[in-house]
C-alpha positions in Angstrom: -69.0 -48.9 -15.7 -68.3 -45.7 -13.8 -65.0 -43.9 -14.2 -62.5 -44.3 -11.3 -61.5 -41.2 -9.4 -58.0 -40.0 -10.1 -55.7 -40.9 -7.2 -53.9 -38.0 -5.3 -51.7 -40.5 -3.4 -48.0 -39.8 -3.9 -45.3 -42.3 -3.2 -42.7 -40.9 -0.8 -39.3 -42.5 -0.9 -37.3 -42.1 2.3 -33.7 -40.9 1.9 -31.5 -43.4 3.6 -28.1 -42.7 1.9 -25.2 -41.6 4.0 -24.0 -38.0 4.2 -21.4 -37.5 1.5 -20.1 -34.2 2.8 -17.3 -35.7 5.1 -15.8 -37.6 2.1 -15.8 -34.4 0.0 -14.4 -32.2 2.8 -11.6 -34.7 3.6 -10.7 -35.1 -0.1 -10.5 -31.3 -0.3 -8.9 -30.7 3.0 -6.2 -33.3 3.1 -5.1 -32.5 -0.4 -5.1 -28.8 0.3 -2.9 -29.2 3.3 -0.4 -31.3 1.4 -0.2 -28.8 -1.6 0.2 -25.9 0.7 3.0 -27.5 2.7 4.7 -27.4 -0.7 3.7 -23.7 -1.2 5.0 -22.9 2.2 8.4 -24.4 1.2 8.4 -27.7 3.2 9.0 -30.0 0.2 8.9 -30.0 -3.6 5.9 -30.7 -5.8 6.1 -34.4 -6.6 4.1 -37.5 -7.3 2.6 -37.6 -3.9 0.7 -34.3 -4.4 -0.2 -35.2 -8.0 -1.6 -38.6 -6.9 -3.6 -37.0 -4.1 -4.9 -34.4 -6.6 -6.2 -37.0 -8.9 -7.5 -39.6 -6.5 -8.6 -37.9 -3.3 -8.8 -34.2 -4.1 -10.2 -35.0 -7.5 -12.2 -38.3 -7.8 -13.4 -38.5 -4.2 -14.8 -34.9 -4.4 -16.5 -35.6 -7.7 -18.1 -38.8 -6.2 -19.2 -36.7 -3.2 -20.7 -34.1 -5.5 -22.7 -36.7 -7.4 -24.0 -38.1 -4.1 -25.0 -34.5 -3.0 -26.9 -34.2 -6.3 -28.8 -37.3 -5.4 -29.7 -35.7 -2.0 -31.0 -32.6 -3.8 -28.3 -30.4 -2.4 -27.4 -28.0 -5.2 -24.7 -26.2 -3.2 -22.9 -29.4 -2.2 -23.2 -30.9 -5.7 -21.8 -27.7 -7.2 -19.0 -27.3 -4.7 -17.7 -30.8 -4.5 -17.9 -31.5 -8.2 -16.3 -28.2 -9.1 -13.4 -28.5 -6.6 -12.9 -32.1 -7.6 -12.5 -31.1 -11.2 -10.3 -28.2 -10.1 -7.8 -30.7 -8.6 -7.9 -32.9 -11.7 -7.4 -29.8 -14.0 -4.5 -28.6 -11.8 -2.8 -31.9 -12.2 -3.4 -31.9 -15.9 -1.9 -28.3 -16.2 1.3 -29.7 -14.5 1.7 -33.0 -16.3 0.4 -32.4 -19.9 3.4 -30.3 -20.9 5.8 -32.9 -19.4 4.0 -35.5 -21.5 4.4 -33.4 -24.7 0.6 -33.2 -25.1 0.2 -29.4 -24.6 2.3 -26.3 -24.2 2.9 -25.0 -20.7 1.0 -22.0 -19.3 3.6 -19.7 -20.8 4.3 -17.5 -17.8 2.8 -16.5 -14.5 -0.1 -14.5 -16.0 -2.0 -17.6 -17.2 -1.7 -19.3 -13.8 -2.7 -16.1 -12.0 -5.8 -15.8 -14.2 -6.7 -19.5 -13.5 -6.3 -19.0 -9.7 -8.1 -15.7 -9.7 -11.1 -17.3 -11.5 -11.3 -20.0 -8.9 -11.0 -17.3 -6.2 -14.0 -15.4 -7.8 -16.0 -18.6 -7.9 -15.2 -19.4 -4.3 -16.1 -15.9 -3.1 -19.5 -16.3 -4.6 -19.8 -19.8 -3.0 -18.9 -18.2 0.3 -22.0 -16.1 0.0 -23.9 -19.4 -0.1 -22.4 -20.5 3.2 -23.9 -17.5 5.1 -27.0 -19.6 5.9 -24.9 -22.6 6.8 -22.6 -23.2 9.8 -19.6 -21.2 10.9 -17.2 -24.0 10.0 -18.3 -24.0 6.3 -18.1 -20.2 6.3 -14.5 -20.3 7.5 -13.5 -23.0 4.9 -14.9 -21.0 2.0 -13.8 -17.6 3.2 -10.2 -18.8 3.8 -10.2 -20.7 0.5 -11.2 -17.5 -1.4 -8.3 -15.7 0.3 -6.0 -18.6 -0.6 -6.8 -18.5 -4.3 -6.4 -14.7 -4.4 -3.1 -14.9 -2.5 -1.7 -17.6 -4.9 -2.8 -15.5 -7.9 -1.1 -12.5 -6.4 2.0 -14.5 -5.8 2.1 -15.7 -9.4 1.4 -12.4 -11.0 4.0 -10.5 -9.0 6.5 -13.3 -8.8 7.1 -12.4 -5.1 7.9 -15.7 -3.4 7.0 -14.5 0.1 3.4 -14.0 -1.0 3.2 -17.7 -2.1 4.8 -18.7 1.2 2.2 -16.8 3.1 -0.5 -18.3 1.0 0.9 -21.8 1.8 0.5 -21.2 5.5 -3.0 -19.8 5.0 -3.8 -22.8 2.9 -2.7 -25.2 5.6 -5.1 -23.6 8.0 -7.9 -23.7 5.4 -7.2 -27.4 4.6 -7.2 -28.4 8.3 -10.4 -26.5 8.9 -12.1 -28.7 6.2 -10.6 -31.8 7.8 -11.9 -30.8 11.2 -15.4 -30.1 9.8 -15.5 -33.5 8.1 -14.4 -35.4 11.1 -16.8 -33.5 13.3 -19.7 -34.6 11.1 -18.6 -38.2 11.2 -17.9 -38.3 15.0 -21.1 -36.4 15.9 -23.2 -38.7 13.8 -21.6 -41.9 15.2 -22.1 -40.7 18.8 -25.5 -39.1 18.0 -24.6 -35.9 19.9 -22.3 -32.9 19.4 -18.7 -33.8 20.5 -16.9 -31.5 18.0 -18.9 -28.3 17.3 -19.4 -26.8 13.9 -21.1 -23.7 15.2 -24.5 -23.5 13.5 -25.7 -20.0 12.5 
């Protein structure tokens, strides 16, 4: 019997899963708006923000990040998973001391360091958006500014800086909400109704 020729045929599996980016952007954007309404002084930090931080800002973004990983999108997987875990970690920072499970941050320096690290991460992620659309560039650029402003407000103790950061964060959050809804509406209508300004 002769030997069979090795086959060079490859099975190609079509990607038919939905775009997870709107879920991640909405989880990030809506939670960011609500937290920064607090930072801007409109209401106190309560269970509503903490619940949004765990559920929509946290879990929904982690789910979106895992879905982006399945779509072979390293940037989306890294961004959504990281920011989802940011929200969960922020809630834990706030509630663990109240539950008696950990000491508090022990002053403004620790929180400023935490926020500055996230600002540094976001600044590098912003570089990754330079080949994406203008809407994503605005989201990541304004988010980096937000983290640095919040860190500056904490380290200096100047409440006005935190208030300014709050208003800037509201703009950042709504830009993510807009980008998410634009993707959903444009996909449903199969044409550009809400622009996201490609590069």
